[in-house]
LUMFIMAR-556580 format. One record per residue (C-alpha): residue in three letters; x, y, z. Coordinates in nm, 4 decimals, always signed. Layout:
N
["ALA" [X Y Z]]
...
This chain:
262
["UNK" [-8.6954 -27.1982 +23.8466]]
["UNK" [-8.5147 -26.9025 +23.7744]]
["UNK" [-8.6231 -26.8054 +23.4080]]
["UNK" [-8.3063 -26.7953 +23.2253]]
["UNK" [-8.4803 -26.5542 +22.8963]]
["UNK" [-8.4141 -26.2120 +22.9313]]
["UNK" [-8.7432 -25.9937 +23.0722]]
["UNK" [-8.8140 -25.8313 +22.7231]]
["UNK" [-8.7648 -26.1620 +22.5506]]
["UNK" [-9.1073 -26.2903 +22.4763]]
["UNK" [-9.1736 -25.8845 +22.3600]]
["UNK" [-8.8794 -25.9271 +22.1379]]
["UNK" [-8.9981 -26.2888 +21.9913]]
["UNK" [-9.3598 -26.1452 +21.9527]]
["UNK" [-9.1851 -25.8475 +21.7530]]
["UNK" [-9.0033 -26.0987 +21.5315]]
["UNK" [-9.3103 -26.3061 +21.4759]]
["UNK" [-9.4845 -25.9992 +21.3708]]
["UNK" [-9.2046 -25.8946 +21.1417]]
["UNK" [-9.1755 -26.2401 +20.9684]]
["UNK" [-9.5773 -26.2587 +20.8652]]
["UNK" [-9.5911 -25.8644 +20.7548]]
["UNK" [-9.3184 -25.9932 +20.5463]]
["UNK" [-9.4888 -26.3018 +20.4312]]
["UNK" [-9.7999 -26.1144 +20.3852]]
["UNK" [-9.5931 -25.8511 +20.1381]]
["UNK" [-9.4911 -26.1427 +19.9643]]
["UNK" [-9.8474 -26.2803 +19.8881]]
["UNK" [-9.9255 -25.9470 +19.7885]]
["UNK" [-9.6375 -25.9673 +19.5432]]
["UNK" [-9.7057 -26.2496 +19.4102]]
["UNK" [-10.0710 -26.1577 +19.3731]]
["UNK" [-9.9258 -25.8421 +19.2206]]
["UNK" [-9.7636 -26.0612 +18.9581]]
["UNK" [-10.0330 -26.2852 +18.9091]]
["UNK" [-10.2572 -26.0440 +18.7881]]
["UNK" [-10.0036 -25.8921 +18.5767]]
["UNK" [-9.9451 -26.2383 +18.4114]]
["UNK" [-10.3053 -26.2876 +18.3768]]
["UNK" [-10.3229 -25.9315 +18.1932]]
["UNK" [-10.0457 -25.9842 +17.9562]]
["UNK" [-10.1800 -26.3609 +17.8779]]
["UNK" [-10.4949 -26.1987 +17.7946]]
["UNK" [-10.3418 -25.9142 +17.5525]]
["UNK" [-10.1457 -26.1927 +17.3948]]
["UNK" [-10.4374 -26.4062 +17.3005]]
["UNK" [-10.6655 -26.0940 +17.1729]]
["UNK" [-10.5056 -26.0311 +16.8625]]
["UNK" [-10.6152 -26.4120 +16.7652]]
["UNK" [-10.9316 -26.4023 +16.8820]]
["UNK" [-11.0279 -26.0890 +16.6731]]
["UNK" [-10.8578 -26.2894 +16.3637]]
["UNK" [-11.0888 -26.5359 +16.4139]]
["UNK" [-11.3968 -26.3272 +16.4344]]
["UNK" [-11.3103 -26.1338 +16.1437]]
["UNK" [-11.2700 -26.4908 +15.9748]]
["UNK" [-11.5902 -26.5600 +16.0986]]
["UNK" [-11.7705 -26.2519 +15.9483]]
["UNK" [-11.5932 -26.2795 +15.6281]]
["UNK" [-11.7016 -26.6664 +15.5853]]
["UNK" [-12.0550 -26.5579 +15.6681]]
["UNK" [-12.0153 -26.2389 +15.4102]]
["UNK" [-11.9013 -26.5185 +15.1328]]
["UNK" [-12.1792 -26.7150 +15.2103]]
["UNK" [-12.4218 -26.4261 +15.1616]]
["UNK" [-12.2857 -26.3855 +14.8305]]
["UNK" [-12.2423 -26.7356 +14.7233]]
["UNK" [-12.6233 -26.7497 +14.8041]]
["UNK" [-12.7224 -26.4651 +14.6112]]
["UNK" [-12.4953 -26.5867 +14.3112]]
["UNK" [-12.7015 -26.9135 +14.3110]]
["UNK" [-13.0056 -26.7490 +14.2694]]
["UNK" [-12.8582 -26.5007 +13.9690]]
["UNK" [-12.7403 -26.7977 +13.8182]]
["UNK" [-13.1194 -26.9513 +13.8489]]
["UNK" [-13.2436 -26.6362 +13.6963]]
["UNK" [-13.0385 -26.6525 +13.4245]]
["UNK" [-13.1076 -27.0139 +13.3340]]
["UNK" [-13.4861 -26.8790 +13.3264]]
["UNK" [-13.4121 -26.6413 +13.1342]]
["UNK" [-13.2372 -26.8549 +12.8909]]
["UNK" [-13.5757 -27.0629 +12.8933]]
["UNK" [-13.7847 -26.7644 +12.8090]]
["UNK" [-13.5141 -26.7020 +12.4913]]
["UNK" [-13.5610 -27.0482 +12.4102]]
["UNK" [-13.9589 -27.0539 +12.4366]]
["UNK" [-13.9467 -26.7185 +12.1877]]
["UNK" [-13.6801 -26.9082 +11.9508]]
["UNK" [-13.9213 -27.2387 +11.9407]]
["UNK" [-14.2081 -26.9877 +11.8947]]
["UNK" [-14.0567 -26.8604 +11.5882]]
["UNK" [-14.0003 -27.1506 +11.4362]]
["UNK" [-14.3326 -27.2932 +11.4789]]
["UNK" [-14.4588 -26.9784 +11.3094]]
["UNK" [-14.2318 -27.0114 +11.0337]]
["UNK" [-14.3321 -27.4031 +10.9721]]
["UNK" [-14.7103 -27.2487 +10.9734]]
["UNK" [-14.6171 -27.0332 +10.6807]]
["UNK" [-14.4485 -27.2881 +10.4964]]
["UNK" [-14.7217 -27.5586 +10.5563]]
["UNK" [-14.9025 -27.2565 +10.3282]]
["UNK" [-14.6713 -27.3128 +10.0217]]
["UNK" [-14.6549 -27.6999 +10.0481]]
["UNK" [-14.7888 -27.8659 +9.7103]]
["UNK" [-14.7727 -28.2173 +9.8594]]
["UNK" [-14.9735 -28.4072 +10.1292]]
["UNK" [-14.6345 -28.5845 +10.2260]]
["UNK" [-14.4690 -28.2382 +10.2764]]
["UNK" [-14.7669 -28.1333 +10.4472]]
["UNK" [-14.7676 -28.4162 +10.7098]]
["UNK" [-14.4060 -28.3402 +10.7583]]
["UNK" [-14.4375 -28.0001 +10.8693]]
["UNK" [-14.7247 -28.1129 +11.0919]]
["UNK" [-14.4968 -28.3259 +11.2431]]
["UNK" [-14.2234 -28.0464 +11.2882]]
["UNK" [-14.5010 -27.8378 +11.4307]]
["UNK" [-14.6380 -28.0815 +11.6985]]
["UNK" [-14.2621 -28.1680 +11.7894]]
["UNK" [-14.1820 -27.7642 +11.8164]]
["UNK" [-14.5326 -27.7061 +12.0224]]
["UNK" [-14.4243 -28.0185 +12.2761]]
["UNK" [-14.1049 -27.8925 +12.2931]]
["UNK" [-14.2143 -27.5458 +12.4188]]
["UNK" [-14.5058 -27.7027 +12.6411]]
["UNK" [-14.1731 -27.8943 +12.8392]]
["UNK" [-13.9543 -27.5523 +12.8203]]
["UNK" [-14.2511 -27.3513 +12.9783]]
["UNK" [-14.3059 -27.6248 +13.2454]]
["UNK" [-13.9663 -27.6251 +13.3237]]
["UNK" [-13.9530 -27.2355 +13.3434]]
["UNK" [-14.2326 -27.2315 +13.5713]]
["UNK" [-14.0872 -27.4356 +13.7928]]
["UNK" [-13.7445 -27.2842 +13.8244]]
["UNK" [-13.9795 -26.9902 +13.8772]]
["UNK" [-14.1264 -27.1096 +14.1804]]
["UNK" [-13.7906 -27.2548 +14.3055]]
["UNK" [-13.6303 -26.9131 +14.2576]]
["UNK" [-13.9336 -26.7529 +14.4917]]
["UNK" [-13.8821 -26.9920 +14.7246]]
["UNK" [-13.4743 -26.9490 +14.7373]]
["UNK" [-13.5489 -26.5918 +14.7397]]
["UNK" [-13.7922 -26.6099 +15.0695]]
["UNK" [-13.5341 -26.8205 +15.2219]]
["UNK" [-13.2055 -26.6248 +15.0949]]
["UNK" [-13.3982 -26.2907 +15.2805]]
["UNK" [-13.4258 -26.5137 +15.5817]]
["UNK" [-13.0670 -26.6118 +15.5469]]
["UNK" [-12.9121 -26.2554 +15.5032]]
["UNK" [-13.1283 -26.1543 +15.8015]]
["UNK" [-12.9653 -26.3796 +16.0114]]
["UNK" [-12.6106 -26.3712 +15.8885]]
["UNK" [-12.6414 -26.0055 +15.9263]]
["UNK" [-12.7566 -26.0305 +16.3080]]
["UNK" [-12.4553 -26.2755 +16.3630]]
["UNK" [-12.2109 -26.0171 +16.1715]]
["UNK" [-12.3350 -25.7562 +16.4128]]
["UNK" [-12.3045 -25.9951 +16.6996]]
["UNK" [-11.9350 -26.0277 +16.5812]]
["UNK" [-11.8395 -25.6655 +16.5107]]
["UNK" [-11.9713 -25.6009 +16.8450]]
["UNK" [-11.7659 -25.8805 +17.0116]]
["UNK" [-11.4666 -25.7299 +16.8662]]
["UNK" [-11.5403 -25.3811 +16.9779]]
["UNK" [-11.5621 -25.5229 +17.3307]]
["UNK" [-11.2316 -25.7001 +17.3234]]
["UNK" [-11.0831 -25.4120 +17.1407]]
["UNK" [-11.1784 -25.1724 +17.4283]]
["UNK" [-11.1027 -25.4596 +17.6954]]
["UNK" [-10.7605 -25.4594 +17.5449]]
["UNK" [-10.7475 -25.0972 +17.5911]]
["UNK" [-10.8074 -25.1017 +17.9449]]
["UNK" [-10.5755 -25.3567 +18.0063]]
["UNK" [-10.2844 -25.1770 +17.8563]]
["UNK" [-10.3891 -24.8557 +18.0578]]
["UNK" [-10.3910 -25.1150 +18.3827]]
["UNK" [-10.0926 -25.3131 +18.3916]]
["UNK" [-9.8550 -24.9914 +18.4257]]
["UNK" [-10.0631 -24.8937 +18.7326]]
["UNK" [-10.0213 -25.2989 +18.8668]]
["UNK" [-9.6399 -25.2754 +18.7730]]
["UNK" [-9.6056 -24.9628 +19.0096]]
["UNK" [-9.8301 -25.0850 +19.3028]]
["UNK" [-9.6020 -25.4354 +19.2747]]
["UNK" [-9.2751 -25.2207 +19.2540]]
["UNK" [-9.3641 -25.0462 +19.5969]]
["UNK" [-9.4612 -25.3975 +19.7435]]
["UNK" [-9.1277 -25.4807 +19.6516]]
["UNK" [-8.9317 -25.2665 +19.8521]]
["UNK" [-9.1346 -25.3512 +20.1962]]
["UNK" [-8.9501 -25.6752 +20.0910]]
["UNK" [-8.6386 -25.7899 +20.2731]]
["UNK" [-8.3950 -25.7826 +19.9324]]
["UNK" [-8.2566 -26.1394 +19.9939]]
["UNK" [-8.6047 -26.2959 +19.9758]]
["UNK" [-8.7199 -26.0808 +19.6837]]
["UNK" [-8.4443 -26.2172 +19.4998]]
["UNK" [-8.4858 -26.5626 +19.5939]]
["UNK" [-8.8562 -26.5004 +19.4997]]
["UNK" [-8.7498 -26.3951 +19.1510]]
["UNK" [-8.4858 -26.6488 +19.0820]]
["UNK" [-8.8066 -26.9270 +19.1871]]
["UNK" [-9.0383 -26.7603 +18.9745]]
["UNK" [-8.8381 -26.7201 +18.6745]]
["UNK" [-8.7463 -27.1228 +18.7139]]
["UNK" [-9.1002 -27.2691 +18.8491]]
["UNK" [-9.3416 -27.0198 +18.6987]]
["UNK" [-9.6630 -26.8758 +18.9691]]
["UNK" [-9.6867 -26.9484 +19.2159]]
["UNK" [-9.3636 -26.9385 +19.3841]]
["UNK" [-9.5216 -26.8999 +19.6971]]
["UNK" [-9.7434 -27.1718 +19.8345]]
["UNK" [-9.8788 -27.3138 +20.1511]]
["UNK" [-9.7604 -27.6055 +20.2864]]
["UNK" [-10.0906 -27.7941 +20.3557]]
["UNK" [-10.0911 -28.0246 +20.6792]]
["UNK" [-10.1727 -28.4232 +20.6064]]
["UNK" [-10.5334 -28.5053 +20.7490]]
["UNK" [-10.4704 -28.7230 +21.0399]]
["UNK" [-10.1178 -28.6780 +20.9836]]
["UNK" [-9.8159 -28.4474 +21.1195]]
["UNK" [-9.6773 -28.4393 +20.7732]]
["UNK" [-9.7266 -28.1532 +20.5050]]
["UNK" [-9.7759 -28.1395 +20.1480]]
["UNK" [-9.6292 -27.8599 +19.9515]]
["UNK" [-9.9492 -27.7200 +19.7291]]
["UNK" [-9.6513 -27.6475 +19.4382]]
["UNK" [-9.5411 -27.9952 +19.3500]]
["UNK" [-9.7593 -28.2054 +19.5760]]
["UNK" [-9.4495 -28.3585 +19.7723]]
["UNK" [-9.4766 -28.4901 +20.0696]]
["UNK" [-9.2733 -28.2770 +20.3705]]
["UNK" [-9.1319 -28.3932 +20.6785]]
["UNK" [-9.2844 -28.3460 +21.0491]]
["UNK" [-8.9837 -28.1225 +21.1015]]
["UNK" [-9.0242 -27.8910 +20.8477]]
["UNK" [-9.4178 -27.8819 +20.9641]]
["UNK" [-9.3031 -27.8190 +21.2987]]
["UNK" [-9.0341 -27.5157 +21.1935]]
["UNK" [-9.3101 -27.3269 +21.0320]]
["UNK" [-9.5686 -27.3675 +21.3064]]
["UNK" [-9.3226 -27.2771 +21.5408]]
["UNK" [-9.1974 -26.9582 +21.3549]]
["UNK" [-9.4988 -26.8833 +21.1659]]
["UNK" [-9.2776 -26.7849 +20.8826]]
["UNK" [-9.1277 -26.9064 +20.5746]]
["UNK" [-8.9132 -27.2138 +20.4519]]
["UNK" [-8.8430 -27.3448 +20.1131]]
["UNK" [-8.9491 -27.6947 +19.9630]]
["UNK" [-8.7039 -27.9472 +19.9613]]
["UNK" [-8.8301 -28.0956 +19.5977]]
["UNK" [-8.9181 -27.7800 +19.3860]]
["UNK" [-8.7645 -27.5088 +19.5960]]
["UNK" [-9.0801 -27.3028 +19.6295]]
["UNK" [-9.1012 -27.0870 +19.8956]]
["UNK" [-9.3367 -27.2285 +20.1825]]
["UNK" [-9.5694 -27.0784 +20.4215]]
["UNK" [-9.8035 -27.2008 +20.6735]]
["UNK" [-10.1684 -27.0532 +20.6832]]
["UNK" [-10.3198 -26.9026 +21.0166]]
["UNK" [-10.5759 -27.2303 +21.0099]]
["UNK" [-10.3363 -27.4787 +21.0428]]
["UNK" [-10.1222 -27.3032 +21.2902]]
């Protein structure tokens, strides 16, 4: 049987296949750059809120330290007031003792003795309350020192994290122009029409705009990995034969078939 194809047909077909795969590889590389840029810009957009939250955490910790400190100060004020009350009662007892020397009747004497007794009981009660408060203050001071130490460690941790994030932000901002330049150079290696289609799909569907056509298990049909729609056998056969690209009839994304499915 006479071969109806030109002698160089197979060689031309091979060259065409290689060009298609190279076009696809460039397209996938372009998408890889776009994915990287998208993730980097997304991360940069998240950083201000993250730093704000960390600063709020630091402020909350500092406020908690201040509140705890003020609590102890208030307790010490109460203790000081107890001492003033004790001094007042002691002065009153001295006065009663002096008055007792000037009384003329037994009734007056007993009345003053009663006042002195009540004043001494009051003094004892205040002294007991003051002693209990002193113990509480000492206990709270110990707790406060531990609380303050732990809080300062947390603040330092948050400050270090803020510094790390700020450095990360600077690094990302420095790297993005480099990646964009790489993307531009890759885009110039892609067919203009195909590149424009890619841009339209990316704008409409987001990333990924180029997806794998996955062969169903125990079937000749395929699945678009972008929208997960089933694709007919004819489309699968076409991609297998051409080793090129096509478009999903459901979502419009660019389809390719991987080497493992050929």
